Each structure stands twice: as structure tokens, then as C-alpha cells.
N, C-alpha and C positions, 0 to 999 in steps of 0.2 A: 630110728636112725640107722641101727644096724641092719634092719630089713632092707632099707633103701640101698645101703652099700652092698649088701649081699646080692640084691637084685641087679644092681649095676655091674658088679663083677661077674655075675652069672650070665649076663647078656652082653658081653664085651663086643661081639661081632654081630649081634642081632639088632637090626634097625627096625624090625617089625614090632608092632604093639605100641603101647603108650607109657609115658612116665609122668606121674603127677608132679606138680611144681615143687612141693616140699621134698619128695624123693630125689628129684633131679638135683636140687641145690645141695642136699646133703651129700650126694655122690660127687658133685663138683668140689665141695669143700674137702672131702676125703682125698680125692685125686690131687688137689692142690697141696694139702698137707704132706701127703706121701712124696710127691715130687720135690717139694721144698726140703723135706728131711733127707731124701736121697742126694740132692744137690749139696747139702751141707756135709753129709757124711763123706762124700767124695772130694768136694772142692776145698773145704777148709783144711784137711790134712795136707793136700797138695800145696796149698798156698803157704801154710806154716812151714812145711819142709823147705820150700824154695826160699822163704824169707830167712830161715835159720842158716841155710847153706850160704846165702848171700852175705849175711852178717859175719859168719865165720871166715869167709873168704876175704871180706873187706878188712876185718881185724888183722888177718895175717898180712895183707898188703900194706896196711897202715901203720904197722909197728915201726917204731923208731922215727916217726915223723911228728911234726907239731900237731896239736889236737884238732885244728881245723882241717888239715890235710887228711888226717886219719878219719875224721867224720865224713869228709867227702868221699874217701875211698870206700867206706862202709856203704854209703848211699849208692854209689855207682855199682858196686858189686851186688847189692841187694836188688836194685832195679834190673840189672842184667840177668840175674837168676830168675826173677819173677817174669821177665819178658820171655824167657825160654819156656816157661810153664804155660804161657797164655794160649798157644794153639791147642794144647791138650784140654785146657779148661773150656775153650770155646767149643770144641767138638763134643765134649761131655755135656755142655749146656744144650747144644743142638739135639743130641740124642735124647736127653731128658725131655726136651720140648716136644719132640716127635712122639715119644711114648705118651706124653700127656695129651697131645692132640688126638692120637688114635684111640686112646681110652675114653675120650669124651665124645667122639664123633657119633657113635651109635646112640649114646644117651641123648645127644642133641637131636637126632632124627626122631627118636621116640617122643621127646618133649615137643617137637614140632607137630607130630601126629596128635598129641593130646590137646594142643592149642588150636587144632582145626586146620593146620597148614600141611602142605605136602612136604614129604621128606626130600624133595628135589631141591630145596633150598640149601641142602648140605650135599654137594656133589659126590664126595668120596664114597658114601654109603647109600646113595639114592636108589641104586638098582639092585638091591639084594632080593 
């Protein structure tokens, strides 16, 4: 498994050669786990920060009101704070997706070669 990951990382931009089925899928699993972990490391703290800021702002706005109005103020402030964070989270998700796509493109071409198909099925790296 580690050899497959090492081979995949060592040939990030190399679409020539072949990848066995098992090595390819271990590499895909590794890339998936790394991108999921990166997404969680960056997105979860951002989300929690915006939720806490919204709750604090809502509590400050809802003081001195009846409980239902205070609850509504907290919800409105939290949703407002989270909606401000959404564009950043969307761009971060796009960036992680592009990195994942590019790191899998060469491995996909090598896997196509191993299965007897042309690498032209994967246009980004077909002409290396």
C-alpha cells in the first residue's frame, strides 16, 4: 500500500507507464482521505468560528427580550454569520477539488494504459 502511494506521488505529472488496479485504488483512497482531512481541518474551524460569533451576536441582541424573541435573534445572527462565511468555504472546496482532480489525472492515464486503453480518454494529460 505504501509503495502504491509512493509511486503515485512520485509520478504526479507523469502520464506515461502503467498502474496496476490495486496500486491505483490505494492511491485514490489516499488522495480521498488526504483531501477529506484537509477539508475538515480548514472548513470545520471556519464554520465553528462563524457559528460562535453568530450566537454571541444574537445573545447580545436578544438580551432583555422574551425568550422566543431572543431565540429568534440568535438564529438570525447565526445564519447571517454563517452566510458571510459561505463564499470562502465554497472557494476552499473548489480549490481542494481541483487539487484532487489534478493529483488523480496522471494516475488515471496510467491506469488506462494498464487496461489497454489510450490515455486520450483523459484529455488534460493525454499529450505528455
